[in-house]
Backbone as JSON, one array per atom type, in Angstrom:
{
  "sequence": "METVELDGSEQVVDLGAGYGIVTAVLGTVFPNTRWTLIDINGRALDLARRNTAPFAHRCTYVQSDGIPDDVGSTFDDVLLNPPIRAGKAVVYRLFSDAHRVLVPGGRLWIVIQKKHGAPTALEELQRTFDSVDTVYKKSGYFIFRAVKGQN",
  "N": [[60.83, 61.03, 13.01], [58.14, 61.45, 12.92], [57.55, 62.45, 15.4], [58.47, 65.03, 15.73], [57.44, 68.37, 16.0], [56.64, 70.85, 13.91], [54.85, 72.82, 13.31], [54.1, 76.14, 12.64], [56.76, 76.78, 12.65], [59.39, 78.44, 10.95], [62.12, 78.68, 10.18], [64.45, 76.17, 10.01], [67.03, 74.01, 11.12], [68.77, 71.29, 9.87], [70.91, 69.55, 11.37], [73.87, 67.91, 10.84], [73.02, 66.69, 8.54], [73.47, 64.69, 6.67], [72.52, 62.67, 3.96], [70.16, 63.99, 3.64], [67.59, 63.0, 4.25], [65.82, 63.51, 6.41], [65.16, 66.23, 6.07], [64.09, 66.01, 3.5], [61.72, 64.58, 3.93], [60.37, 65.99, 6.08], [60.39, 68.58, 5.07], [58.61, 68.36, 3.03], [56.25, 67.68, 4.37], [55.9, 69.93, 5.95], [55.34, 72.59, 4.39], [55.84, 75.33, 4.66], [58.25, 75.79, 5.74], [61.69, 76.82, 5.91], [64.86, 75.57, 5.19], [68.06, 74.84, 6.58], [70.61, 72.9, 5.8], [73.15, 71.2, 7.29], [76.27, 69.69, 7.15], [79.3, 67.92, 7.71], [80.37, 66.49, 5.67], [80.97, 66.79, 2.34], [80.18, 65.2, 0.13], [77.91, 63.94, 1.14], [76.25, 66.18, 1.41], [75.92, 66.82, -1.3], [74.3, 64.69, -2.1], [72.14, 65.29, -0.47], [71.26, 67.65, -1.67], [70.24, 66.61, -4.06], [68.2, 64.99, -3.04], [66.47, 66.81, -1.93], [65.68, 68.35, -3.98], [63.07, 69.0, -5.11], [62.18, 71.12, -3.53], [64.3, 72.85, -3.33], [64.61, 75.58, -3.46], [63.89, 76.45, -1.01], [65.93, 75.77, 0.62], [69.16, 75.89, 2.17], [72.5, 74.96, 1.88], [75.16, 73.86, 3.8], [78.5, 73.19, 4.25], [80.06, 72.1, 7.0], [81.59, 71.64, 10.21], [79.58, 71.53, 12.53], [77.5, 74.34, 13.55], [78.2, 77.15, 11.82], [79.53, 80.37, 12.82], [78.81, 82.42, 11.12], [76.35, 81.8, 9.98], [74.1, 83.26, 9.45], [71.41, 83.56, 10.25], [68.67, 83.19, 12.54], [67.03, 80.53, 14.24], [64.04, 78.55, 14.45], [63.87, 75.88, 15.06], [66.12, 73.16, 15.63], [67.27, 70.16, 14.37], [68.71, 67.12, 15.34], [70.63, 64.22, 15.11], [72.81, 63.03, 17.1], [76.37, 62.72, 16.51], [77.55, 60.21, 17.89], [79.89, 58.62, 17.99], [81.85, 60.46, 17.6], [82.41, 61.54, 20.0], [81.83, 62.9, 23.33], [82.6, 65.61, 23.68], [82.35, 66.75, 21.13], [79.63, 66.26, 20.58], [78.39, 67.72, 22.68], [79.27, 70.25, 22.01], [77.8, 70.65, 19.7], [75.25, 70.78, 20.8], [75.52, 73.2, 22.16], [76.04, 74.9, 19.98], [73.53, 74.8, 18.74], [71.91, 75.99, 20.71], [72.95, 78.58, 20.63], [72.05, 79.6, 18.14], [69.31, 79.44, 18.16], [66.1, 81.02, 18.31], [64.53, 82.84, 21.03], [62.56, 80.61, 22.84], [62.91, 78.74, 20.92], [63.58, 75.37, 19.68], [65.56, 72.49, 20.26], [65.74, 69.35, 18.87], [66.56, 66.09, 19.6], [67.56, 62.76, 18.79], [68.43, 59.82, 20.44], [70.09, 56.91, 21.59], [69.7, 54.96, 24.58], [71.89, 53.35, 25.27], [73.88, 54.72, 24.01], [74.39, 56.91, 25.51], [72.2, 58.46, 26.38], [71.23, 59.23, 29.04], [73.36, 60.89, 30.08], [73.53, 62.78, 28.06], [71.05, 63.98, 28.35], [71.42, 65.21, 30.84], [73.38, 67.12, 30.14], [71.95, 68.66, 28.29], [70.04, 69.72, 30.01], [71.65, 71.38, 31.51], [72.3, 73.28, 29.64], [69.98, 74.24, 28.34], [66.77, 75.83, 28.98], [64.52, 74.31, 29.41], [63.78, 70.88, 29.21], [62.34, 68.13, 27.67], [61.32, 64.72, 27.56], [60.09, 63.49, 24.77], [59.56, 61.19, 23.49], [59.95, 57.72, 23.97], [61.13, 54.59, 23.49], [62.02, 51.22, 23.13], [64.69, 51.61, 23.92], [65.36, 53.96, 22.64], [65.38, 57.5, 22.68], [63.71, 60.62, 22.33], [64.53, 63.84, 22.78], [63.37, 67.08, 23.58], [64.64, 70.16, 23.72], [64.31, 73.35, 25.02], [64.98, 76.71, 24.37], [65.22, 79.43, 26.58], [63.13, 82.36, 27.09], [64.63, 84.61, 27.46]],
  "CA": [[60.35, 62.18, 12.28], [56.73, 61.7, 13.24], [57.45, 63.06, 16.73], [58.84, 66.44, 15.64], [56.33, 69.29, 15.74], [57.17, 72.05, 13.28], [53.78, 73.76, 12.99], [54.47, 77.5, 13.01], [58.2, 77.01, 12.46], [59.76, 78.96, 9.64], [63.52, 78.42, 9.91], [64.83, 74.92, 10.65], [68.35, 73.47, 10.79], [69.0, 69.85, 9.91], [72.32, 69.53, 11.76], [74.32, 66.56, 10.55], [71.94, 66.33, 7.61], [73.75, 63.5, 5.87], [72.0, 62.76, 2.6], [68.99, 64.87, 3.62], [66.3, 62.31, 4.32], [64.94, 64.2, 7.36], [64.64, 67.42, 5.39], [63.26, 65.6, 2.36], [60.4, 64.19, 4.43], [59.71, 67.05, 6.84], [60.21, 69.73, 4.2], [57.39, 68.09, 2.27], [55.13, 67.72, 5.31], [55.77, 71.31, 6.43], [55.74, 73.36, 3.2], [56.16, 76.73, 4.96], [59.55, 75.84, 6.41], [62.94, 77.03, 5.17], [65.8, 74.62, 5.78], [69.5, 74.94, 6.46], [71.17, 71.57, 5.97], [74.57, 71.32, 7.64], [76.99, 68.43, 7.33], [80.74, 68.02, 7.53], [80.73, 65.71, 4.49], [80.51, 67.41, 1.1], [79.46, 64.23, -0.71], [76.58, 63.78, 1.73], [75.46, 67.36, 1.04], [75.55, 66.69, -2.71], [73.14, 63.81, -2.12], [71.03, 66.03, 0.14], [70.76, 68.56, -2.71], [69.4, 65.81, -4.97], [67.02, 64.48, -2.34], [65.58, 67.92, -1.6], [65.55, 69.14, -5.21], [61.74, 69.58, -5.37], [62.0, 72.39, -2.81], [65.65, 73.4, -3.09], [64.5, 77.04, -3.3], [63.7, 76.7, 0.43], [67.05, 75.14, 1.33], [70.53, 76.36, 2.13], [73.37, 73.82, 2.17], [76.38, 74.37, 4.41], [79.46, 72.18, 4.66], [80.69, 72.61, 8.22], [81.59, 70.81, 11.41], [78.77, 72.31, 13.46], [76.82, 75.51, 13.0], [79.19, 78.23, 11.77], [79.13, 81.66, 13.4], [78.27, 83.3, 10.08], [75.25, 81.12, 9.31], [73.29, 84.34, 8.91], [70.0, 83.54, 10.61], [68.31, 82.52, 13.78], [66.2, 79.4, 13.85], [62.97, 78.11, 15.33], [64.13, 74.51, 15.45], [67.31, 72.46, 15.16], [67.1, 68.72, 14.47], [70.04, 66.52, 15.45], [70.94, 62.85, 15.51], [74.2, 63.33, 17.44], [77.42, 61.79, 16.07], [78.02, 59.64, 19.15], [81.26, 58.13, 17.88], [82.77, 61.6, 17.6], [82.75, 61.83, 21.39], [80.97, 63.83, 24.07], [82.98, 67.01, 23.47], [81.75, 67.17, 19.85], [78.16, 66.26, 20.74], [78.0, 68.83, 23.53], [79.49, 71.48, 21.23], [76.65, 70.79, 18.8], [74.15, 71.27, 21.64], [75.81, 74.62, 22.39], [75.82, 75.58, 18.69], [72.09, 74.92, 18.55], [71.43, 77.0, 21.65], [73.42, 79.89, 20.16], [71.33, 80.1, 16.96], [67.86, 79.36, 18.33], [65.36, 82.17, 18.81], [63.9, 82.54, 22.32], [61.47, 79.66, 22.66], [63.29, 77.77, 19.9], [63.72, 74.01, 20.2], [66.5, 71.49, 19.74], [65.19, 68.0, 18.92], [67.59, 65.09, 19.36], [67.24, 61.34, 18.97], [69.62, 59.18, 20.97], [69.84, 55.64, 22.28], [70.15, 54.9, 25.97], [73.23, 52.76, 25.32], [74.82, 55.69, 23.45], [74.58, 58.04, 26.4], [71.01, 59.31, 26.57], [71.15, 59.88, 30.35], [74.32, 61.99, 30.23], [73.13, 63.82, 27.11], [69.95, 64.68, 28.98], [71.99, 66.09, 31.86], [74.03, 68.25, 29.46], [70.88, 69.5, 27.75], [69.42, 70.43, 31.14], [72.58, 72.45, 31.91], [72.41, 74.27, 28.56], [68.67, 74.78, 27.95], [65.89, 76.19, 30.09], [63.52, 73.27, 29.6], [64.04, 69.69, 28.4], [61.31, 67.11, 27.82], [61.42, 63.47, 26.81], [58.83, 63.44, 24.02], [59.39, 59.83, 22.97], [60.84, 56.73, 24.58], [60.71, 53.25, 23.1], [63.07, 50.29, 22.72], [66.02, 52.17, 24.17], [65.52, 55.23, 21.93], [64.76, 58.67, 23.29], [63.72, 61.9, 21.63], [64.48, 64.95, 23.71], [63.1, 68.42, 23.05], [65.24, 71.16, 24.61], [63.77, 74.66, 24.65], [65.74, 77.88, 24.79], [64.37, 80.36, 27.34], [62.66, 83.59, 26.44], [65.58, 85.71, 27.7]],
  "C": [[58.89, 62.49, 12.61], [56.52, 62.36, 14.59], [57.7, 64.57, 16.68], [57.63, 67.28, 15.26], [56.9, 70.6, 15.17], [56.08, 73.02, 12.84], [54.17, 75.14, 13.49], [55.95, 77.8, 12.87], [58.46, 77.51, 11.05], [61.18, 78.57, 9.25], [63.97, 77.2, 10.72], [66.23, 74.52, 10.18], [68.28, 71.95, 10.9], [70.51, 69.71, 10.12], [72.84, 68.1, 11.67], [73.36, 65.93, 9.56], [72.2, 65.06, 6.83], [73.21, 63.68, 4.46], [70.62, 63.41, 2.53], [67.64, 64.21, 3.77], [65.33, 63.01, 5.28], [64.33, 65.43, 6.72], [63.73, 67.05, 4.24], [61.84, 65.25, 2.82], [59.7, 65.38, 5.1], [59.51, 68.32, 6.02], [58.99, 69.59, 3.31], [56.16, 68.22, 3.17], [54.85, 69.14, 5.79], [56.23, 72.27, 5.33], [56.08, 74.82, 3.46], [57.5, 76.89, 5.65], [60.66, 76.14, 5.41], [64.0, 76.25, 5.93], [67.24, 75.03, 5.55], [70.03, 73.56, 6.79], [72.67, 71.72, 6.18], [75.15, 69.94, 7.81], [78.46, 68.67, 7.05], [81.18, 67.4, 6.21], [80.12, 66.32, 3.23], [79.75, 66.45, 0.19], [78.06, 63.98, -0.18], [75.69, 64.96, 1.36], [75.06, 67.35, -0.43], [74.32, 65.78, -2.86], [71.92, 64.5, -1.51], [70.43, 67.01, -0.87], [69.84, 67.81, -3.67], [68.1, 65.4, -4.29], [66.03, 65.56, -1.94], [65.33, 68.82, -2.81], [64.15, 69.73, -5.43], [61.48, 70.89, -4.62], [63.35, 73.01, -2.44], [65.62, 74.92, -2.91], [64.26, 77.42, -1.84], [64.85, 76.17, 1.27], [68.35, 75.9, 1.13], [71.4, 75.2, 2.58], [74.72, 74.35, 2.64], [77.27, 73.19, 4.79], [80.24, 72.73, 5.83], [80.63, 71.55, 9.31], [80.89, 71.61, 12.5], [78.16, 73.51, 12.76], [77.81, 76.68, 13.0], [78.63, 79.53, 12.34], [78.45, 82.56, 12.38], [77.09, 82.69, 9.33], [74.18, 82.11, 8.84], [71.83, 84.33, 9.28], [69.85, 83.02, 12.02], [67.19, 81.55, 13.43], [65.16, 79.08, 14.92], [63.25, 76.72, 15.88], [65.46, 74.04, 14.87], [67.04, 70.97, 15.4], [68.48, 68.07, 14.43], [69.96, 65.06, 15.86], [72.43, 62.9, 15.82], [75.2, 62.27, 16.94], [78.13, 61.2, 17.29], [79.49, 59.23, 19.08], [82.3, 59.25, 17.84], [83.16, 62.01, 19.01], [81.86, 62.91, 22.01], [81.31, 65.28, 23.8], [82.34, 67.54, 22.18], [80.24, 67.27, 20.0], [77.71, 67.46, 21.57], [78.25, 70.17, 22.85], [78.33, 71.72, 20.28], [75.41, 71.26, 19.57], [74.31, 72.78, 21.85], [75.6, 75.44, 21.12], [74.33, 75.82, 18.48], [71.52, 76.0, 19.45], [71.76, 78.4, 21.16], [72.54, 80.44, 19.04], [69.81, 80.04, 17.09], [67.27, 80.68, 18.81], [64.86, 81.84, 20.21], [62.65, 81.68, 22.1], [61.75, 78.61, 21.6], [63.64, 76.42, 20.51], [64.81, 73.23, 19.47], [65.85, 70.14, 19.95], [66.35, 67.03, 18.69], [67.03, 63.69, 19.57], [68.54, 60.66, 19.4], [69.22, 57.89, 21.68], [70.36, 55.71, 23.71], [71.58, 54.4, 26.03], [74.3, 53.69, 24.73], [74.9, 56.97, 24.27], [73.4, 58.95, 26.6], [70.96, 59.96, 27.95], [72.12, 61.05, 30.53], [74.04, 63.12, 29.24], [71.99, 64.65, 27.69], [70.47, 65.65, 30.05], [72.64, 67.33, 31.24], [72.99, 69.2, 28.88], [70.23, 70.32, 28.86], [70.33, 71.55, 31.66], [72.55, 73.6, 30.89], [71.09, 74.98, 28.26], [67.8, 75.02, 29.17], [64.87, 75.1, 30.41], [63.86, 72.1, 28.69], [62.95, 68.66, 28.72], [61.72, 65.87, 27.05], [60.08, 63.32, 26.09], [58.56, 62.07, 23.41], [60.41, 58.93, 23.65], [60.31, 55.35, 24.22], [61.94, 52.45, 22.65], [64.47, 50.86, 22.86], [66.31, 53.46, 23.44], [64.77, 56.33, 22.67], [64.76, 59.8, 22.28], [63.53, 62.96, 22.69], [64.18, 66.23, 22.95], [63.62, 69.41, 24.09], [64.83, 72.55, 24.12], [64.63, 75.76, 25.23], [64.78, 78.85, 25.48], [64.05, 81.63, 26.56], [63.62, 84.77, 26.62], [66.83, 85.55, 26.89]]
}
């Protein structure tokens, strides 16, 4: 979480939000952000609602497997800890979902372990996005920032 840069961001998606810890922390650190928390698990979203209650007026909660077509907004940033056990097809679909809803210049941030496919995930991100950087690498963990082009 300390690697993500959200200065100037207004609309952020926490994709696979789980119980909302990422939004709970970053939503406090970046008080001008509005959050869309998306998770397939309704019970997890109920916990996310509780954990983000102090700024729930800046949050939208969506139960979905990925970013639905009718999400109703475009976003500056998407944060994702990919569900590796769901398989590459699901993970790559989530990358594509993020690309679809990001504004030009918008960023997808992912955290992934080398042993869970970081090299192949990086290749897929490079096929989908205009620019991909490794912004953190330590103990087998990588944080990639993929940027959607201006066109």
